KOLSEPA-529124 format. One record per residue (C-alpha): residue in three letters; x, y, z. Coordinates in steps of 0.1 Angstrom, whole numbers, padded with zeros to 4 digits, always signed. Layout:
% KOLSEPA-529124
AlaXYZ;...
***
This chain:
% KOLSEPA-529124
Met-0711+0050-0362;Thr-0691+0082-0369;Lys-0680+0088-0332;Lys-0668+0053-0327;Phe-0648+0054-0358;Thr-0632+0087-0348;Lys-0623+0072-0313;Ile-0605+0044-0329;Phe-0588+0067-0354;Phe-0572+0089-0328;Thr-0560+0058-0307;Phe-0543+0048-0340;Ile-0526+0081-0345;Phe-0512+0087-0308;Leu-0496+0051-0303;Pro-0468+0057-0329;Leu-0462+0093-0318;Ser-0456+0082-0281;Phe-0435+0052-0295;Tyr-0415+0075-0315;Gly-0407+0097-0285;Tyr-0398+0067-0264;Thr-0374+0053-0291;Gln-0358+0088-0293;Ser-0353+0089-0256;Leu-0336+0052-0255;Asp-0315+0062-0284;Gln-0301+0093-0269;Ala-0295+0075-0235;Lys-0276+0046-0252;Ile-0254+0073-0270;Leu-0247+0090-0236;Tyr-0240+0055-0222;Asn-0217+0046-0246;Glu-0197+0079-0244;Gly-0193+0073-0206;Glu-0219+0099-0196;Tyr-0235+0077-0172;Glu-0250+0105-0150;Glu-0269+0120-0180;Ala-0280+0086-0191;Lys-0291+0074-0156;Pro-0326+0089-0154;Val-0337+0075-0188;Phe-0328+0040-0180;Glu-0343+0047-0144;Lys-0377+0053-0160;Leu-0376+0025-0186;Val-0365-0002-0159;Arg-0395+0010-0139;Gln-0419+0005-0170;Ser-0403-0029-0178;Pro-0387-0041-0146;Asn-0380-0077-0162;Asn-0362-0062-0193;Ser-0326-0075-0192;Ser-0311-0048-0211;Tyr-0327-0020-0192;Asn-0315-0036-0159;Gln-0280-0039-0173;Trp-0277-0004-0185;Tyr-0294+0009-0153;Gly-0272-0011-0131;Val-0241+0000-0149;Cys-0251+0035-0147;Cys-0255+0033-0108;Tyr-0222+0015-0104;Glu-0204+0042-0123;Thr-0219+0069-0103;Gly-0212+0052-0070;Asp-0246+0038-0063;Leu-0235+0003-0054;Glu-0266-0009-0036;Asn-0288-0003-0066;Ala-0261-0014-0090;Glu-0260-0048-0074;Lys-0297-0049-0074;Tyr-0302-0044-0110;Leu-0270-0060-0123;Leu-0283-0093-0106;Val-0318-0090-0127;Ala-0295-0088-0159;Asn-0272-0117-0146;Lys-0301-0140-0141;Arg-0307-0137-0179;Lys-0272-0143-0187;Val-0264-0108-0199;Val-0226-0111-0203;Glu-0212-0078-0192;Ser-0233-0081-0161;Tyr-0208-0107-0147;Arg-0178-0084-0153;Tyr-0196-0055-0137;Leu-0208-0075-0109;Ala-0172-0088-0103;Cys-0158-0053-0102;Leu-0186-0042-0078;Tyr-0180-0073-0054;Thr-0142-0065-0053;Asp-0151-0030-0043;Leu-0171-0043-0016;Tyr-0146-0068-0005;Arg-0169-0096-0012;Phe-0140-0114-0030;Asp-0158-0149-0030;Lys-0187-0134-0050;Ala-0163-0118-0074;Ile-0144-0149-0081;Glu-0177-0164-0090;Met-0186-0137-0115;Trp-0151-0136-0131;Glu-0153-0174-0136;Gly-0189-0170-0152;Tyr-0177-0142-0173;Ile-0144-0163-0186;Glu-0169-0192-0193;Leu-0191-0171-0216;Gln-0161-0154-0231;Lys-0148-0188-0241;Lys-0182-0199-0256;Lys-0180-0167-0278;Lys-0143-0175-0286;Glu-0132-0141-0271;Asp-0098-0135-0257;Thr-0098-0142-0220;Ala-0063-0130-0211;Glu-0072-0099-0194;Ser-0103-0114-0175;Glu-0077-0143-0163;Val-0054-0116-0149;Lys-0083-0101-0130;Leu-0096-0135-0116;Gly-0059-0142-0104;Gln-0059-0107-0087;Thr-0091-0115-0071;Arg-0082-0148-0058;Asn-0050-0132-0043;Leu-0074-0104-0026;His-0095-0134-0011;Arg-0063-0150+0003;Met-0050-0119+0015;Gln-0083-0108+0032;Glu-0080-0141+0051;Lys-0045-0130+0067;Thr-0056-0093+0076;Glu-0033-0080+0101;Asp-0044-0067+0136;Val-0029-0034+0134;Gln-0038-0002+0153;Ile-0044+0028+0129;Ile-0047+0057+0151;Asp-0053+0085+0127;Ser-0057+0095+0091;Met-0052+0126+0070;Val-0066+0133+0035;Ile-0043+0157+0016;Pro-0033+0165-0019;Lys-0015+0137-0037;Arg+0014+0160-0046;Asp+0019+0169-0010;Phe+0016+0136+0007;Leu+0051+0139+0024;Asn+0038+0167+0045;Ala+0022+0142+0068;Tyr+0055+0125+0077;Ser+0075+0138+0106;Leu+0106+0116+0111;Ser+0128+0118+0142;Glu+0165+0124+0131;Glu+0175+0086+0141;Ser+0150+0074+0114;Gly+0164+0096+0086;Ser+0148+0119+0062;Leu+0125+0119+0031;Met+0124+0144+0001;Tyr+0108+0144-0032;Tyr+0132+0132-0059;Gly+0129+0166-0079;Glu+0140+0186-0049;Phe+0168+0163-0038;Phe+0184+0161-0073;Asn+0171+0195-0086;Asp+0155+0177-0114;Ala+0130+0192-0136;Glu+0119+0160-0152;Asn+0090+0157-0127;Ile+0098+0119-0118;His+0072+0109-0092;Ser+0097+0093-0066;Val+0109+0100-0030;Val+0147+0100-0018;Tyr+0152+0083+0016;Arg+0184+0095+0033;Asn+0196+0076+0062;Gln+0204+0089+0098;Lys+0242+0093+0090;Gly+0236+0113+0059;Asp+0259+0091+0039;Lys+0234+0067+0020;Ile+0202+0075+0000;Tyr+0177+0051-0016;Tyr+0153+0062-0045;Ala+0136+0051-0076;Arg+0139+0063-0111;Pro+0131+0049-0146;Ser+0155+0023-0157;Glu+0164+0015-0192;Asn+0134-0003-0200;Gly+0111+0024-0188;Ala+0099+0009-0155;Phe+0108+0024-0123;Ala+0137+0006-0103;Val+0151+0011-0067;Tyr+0185+0025-0064;Ser+0211+0034-0038;Gln+0241+0059-0035;Asn+0268+0063-0011;Lys+0283+0098-0001;Leu+0318+0100-0011;Leu+0333+0132+0005;Asp+0310+0159-0012;Ala+0294+0138-0039;Trp+0270+0111-0042;Gly+0281+0081-0063;Asp+0285+0043-0065;Glu+0249+0040-0079;Lys+0236+0003-0074;Ser+0204-0013-0086;Leu+0190-0031-0055;Leu+0161-0052-0070;Pro+0176-0062-0104;Asn+0154-0094-0106;His+0122-0074-0101;Pro+0111-0063-0136;Lys+0079-0042-0127;Asp+0076-0008-0113;Cys+0095-0004-0079;Asn+0091+0029-0062;Tyr+0090+0048-0028;Pro+0118+0029-0008;Phe+0124+0032+0029;Val+0150+0013+0050;Leu+0149+0006+0087;Ser+0177+0019+0110;Asp+0192-0017+0108;Gly+0202-0007+0072;Leu+0189-0042+0060;Thr+0153-0042+0060;Leu+0139-0023+0029;Tyr+0102-0014+0023;Phe+0091-0003-0011;Ser+0060-0004-0035;Ser+0056-0025-0068;Lys+0032-0030-0095;Ser+0044-0067-0099;Asp+0024-0095-0112;Glu+0016-0104-0075;Ser+0000-0069-0069;Ile-0037-0069-0062;Gly-0044-0034-0079;Gly-0018-0006-0088;Tyr+0010-0002-0062;Asp+0014-0026-0034;Ile+0037-0024-0003;Phe+0064-0052-0001;Ile+0091-0059+0024;Thr+0125-0075+0018;Arg+0158-0079+0038;Tyr+0194-0077+0028;His+0213-0111+0031;Thr+0248-0106+0040;Asn+0259-0139+0030;Thr+0248-0136-0007;Asn+0250-0095-0008;Ala+0216-0096-0022;Tyr+0180-0088-0011;Leu+0157-0120-0003;Ala+0125-0125-0024;Pro+0102-0096-0014;Glu+0071-0103+0008;Gln+0038-0087+0000;Met+0022-0069+0030;Gly-0012-0080+0039;Met-0043-0062+0044;Pro-0052-0035+0055;Phe-0018-0020+0043;Asn-0026-0033+0007;Ser-0059-0027-0014;Pro-0072-0029-0048;Ala-0061+0006-0050;Asn-0026+0022-0049;Asp-0007+0018-0015;Tyr+0028+0030-0010;Met+0055+0048+0010;Met+0056+0026+0041;Val+0077+0042+0068;Ile+0085+0033+0102;Asp+0100+0055+0129;Glu+0115+0032+0153;Thr+0122+0060+0179;Lys+0087+0073+0180;Gly+0072+0037+0177;Leu+0049+0049+0147;Gly+0045+0041+0111;Trp+0027+0058+0080;Phe+0016+0048+0047;Val-0003+0062+0017;Ser-0034+0050-0001;Asp-0055+0064-0026;Arg-0085+0041-0018;Asn-0118+0057-0018;Gln-0102+0091-0028;Pro-0105+0114-0059;Glu-0080+0114-0084;Asp-0058+0141-0069;Arg-0060+0133-0033;Val-0046+0105-0011;Cys-0051+0095+0026;Val-0019+0091+0048;Tyr-0026+0066+0076;Leu-0008+0065+0108;Phe-0004+0033+0126;Ile+0014+0014+0157;Pro+0038-0011+0141;Asp+0037-0047+0153;Pro+0069-0068+0147;Ser+0048-0098+0151;Arg+0024-0089+0125;Lys-0002-0110+0142;Arg-0036-0114+0122;Ile-0071-0105+0136;Glu-0090-0133+0153;Asp-0125-0145+0144;Thr-0123-0145+0107;Glu-0157-0161+0106;Asp-0173-0127+0111;Ala-0176-0118+0076;Asp-0187-0082+0081;Arg-0160-0075+0107;Leu-0134-0089+0085;Val-0143-0069+0057;Arg-0144-0037+0077;Arg-0110-0044+0091;Ala-0095-0055+0059;Ser-0110-0024+0038;Leu-0103+0001+0067;Ala-0142+0010+0065;Ser-0134+0031+0098;Ile-0100+0033+0114;Lys-0120+0033+0149;Asp-0126-0006+0141;Thr-0090-0010+0146;Trp-0086+0006+0181;Lys-0081-0013+0214;Glu-0110-0008+0239;Gly-0102+0021+0262;Ala-0071+0030+0243;Asp-0059+0067+0243;Tyr-0040+0076+0214;Ala-0038+0115+0216;Gly-0002+0113+0230;Leu+0009+0092+0200;Ile-0009+0115+0176;Lys+0007+0143+0191;Leu+0041+0127+0189;Ala+0037+0119+0153;His+0038+0156+0147;Thr+0064+0163+0170;Asp+0099+0174+0156;Leu+0126+0156+0178;Thr+0160+0170+0179;Thr+0190+0148+0186;Lys+0199+0172+0215;Glu+0167+0167+0231;Lys+0166+0130+0228;Lys+0201+0128+0244;Met+0191+0147+0274;Glu+0162+0124+0280;Arg+0175+0090+0270;Asp+0204+0066+0265;Phe+0189+0044+0238;Thr+0153+0037+0227;Phe+0143+0001+0233;Val+0106-0006+0222;Val+0095-0037+0241;Asn+0057-0036+0229;Asp+0030-0013+0219;Lys+0029+0003+0253;Thr+0062-0001+0267;Thr+0094+0017+0257;Tyr+0126+0019+0277;Tyr+0154+0045+0276;Thr+0179+0032+0303;Leu+0190+0000+0315;Asn+0175+0006+0348;Glu+0140+0004+0334;Ile+0146-0032+0323;Lys+0131-0056+0346;Ser+0141-0090+0336;His+0179-0097+0344;Glu+0181-0119+0313;Ala+0168-0090+0291;Lys+0192-0065+0307;Asp+0221-0088+0301;Leu+0209-0094+0264;Tyr+0203-0057+0257;Ser+0237-0048+0272;Glu+0252-0070+0246;Val+0230-0049+0219;Ile+0245-0017+0234;Arg+0280-0032+0229;Met+0273-0042+0193;Asn+0258-0010+0185;Lys+0291+0006+0196;Gln+0309-0017+0174;Ile+0287-0008+0146;Glu+0293+0029+0149;Thr+0330+0023+0151;Leu+0328+0001+0120;Arg+0308+0027+0102;Asp+0335+0054+0111;Lys+0362+0032+0097;Leu+0341+0025+0066;Asp+0337+0063+0061;Gly+0374+0067+0061;Ile+0382+0041+0036;Arg+0355+0055+0012;Ser+0370+0089+0016;Ser+0406+0074+0007;Tyr+0388+0055-0023;Thr+0376+0089-0035;Lys+0408+0107-0033;Gly+0429+0078-0047;Asn+0439+0070-0082;Thr+0427+0041-0103;Ser+0452+0016-0088;Ala+0446+0026-0053;Arg+0408+0025-0058;Glu+0412-0012-0071;Gln+0431-0020-0040;Leu+0405-0005-0017;Lys+0375-0023-0033;Pro+0379-0056-0015;Thr+0386-0038+0019;Ile+0353-0017+0014;Leu+0334-0049+0006;Gln+0348-0067+0034;Ala+0340-0040+0059;Glu+0304-0036+0044;Asn+0299-0075+0050;Gln+0311-0072+0085;Leu+0289-0042+0092;Tyr+0258-0058+0079;Ser+0266-0091+0098;Leu+0269-0073+0129;Met+0237-0052+0125;Glu+0220-0085+0118;Lys+0232-0102+0151;Ala+0223-0069+0171;Gly+0187-0073+0157;Ile+0185-0108+0168;Gln+0198-0101+0202;Glu+0175-0072+0206;Lys+0147-0093+0197;Lys+0155-0120+0222;Ala+0159-0092+0248;Arg+0124-0079+0240;Asn+0109-0115+0243;Ala+0125-0119+0277;Glu+0113-0086+0290;Asn+0076-0094+0275;Arg+0077-0126+0295;Gln+0088-0109+0327;Ile+0061-0082+0326;Gly+0034-0107+0315;Val+0028-0096+0281;Lys+0021-0118+0251;Tyr+0042-0116+0220;
***
């Protein structure tokens, strides 16, 4: 009788001690969790969820720890258990997880479920509504993923990303804002200077604190006549680059249309209205839920670059090298969900390569410094016909129609150069003149600029016609 009583007594004593240690461990883990120390809290929740696999709270906490530490596969598994039991925050975390995995249809479902529960609890849904809108934009953009060949990539410190760019002289030059303006304010922007060296494009904080894109012209030895290029774009605009036509502008923005951080946009100067057209958002894989910026296209080399911090630590970025495609054609077979995800997310740049293609020569060219003297010895002009064909003399053009069309382009380009020289002279007179003389010269400068932009636009259209005619002749689809 005494022995049996003793056994029951010890069992009674040890249960509360075990429970006390368990509670203490859980409380400590919850403190770590609430402080964002997910790596430290994770082992405790892992142990608890194994002991109680159906406990919704344990699955939620462990799933969040997995997500925050990059273990997305386990994060989904445990968050789904919590989600079946209607744990509110599981919807939000699953929405973020599916966005990271480019499974935007599932992410939309989770945001909708999260907003519905928020409304029932009478919580503010504004931030969630914004996230839902961004995810819907991501879903639409994914279905329009461009079939671009990204031939190389380089991960470098964020502060040094321009080191990966090597532009030909004909494509202008890039400098960090602080270096160009000798400014110590540490403004994170880049200055693009055109080939002639008489115009710059850059971004700086405007009066409302947001970055805006500006241009300046060189008047003798000084820069002046600062103009805001996108005055109707209220959000941050940064990292401008202009094609050699002087009309096509690439820039990055954190506008309401952005799908995450900076997105890359393209616009074109309309000579009739003397303003830029409504910017168009570039598609995937150029844009992503991360920051994407500094789109640059070297038409002489037939190559382009852009920067992204997707899948990178805070202080590093990846600079991608690609072959520009003026047609911006989309990838085929969007029904293959896994393939679409890989192409849209740039899971591997090799997925974008054409079968049997050798990009070694182009990668070498990307890092080659081409001087004007060298180019003049080798070519009369640069006429990019398609990804694999570039002509440098009229004799190389096989189509008689294309040769006639491009001869007209050459004539127009000469007129453009003459008009630019004339404009330089007028601007020089403007700088030297008094107030009265400057007022008289303003209409002349404006008229000359309009003529220049109009002629450049016509030359671009004519060159496109020549390109299409030559591609028909050599049997290339465009």
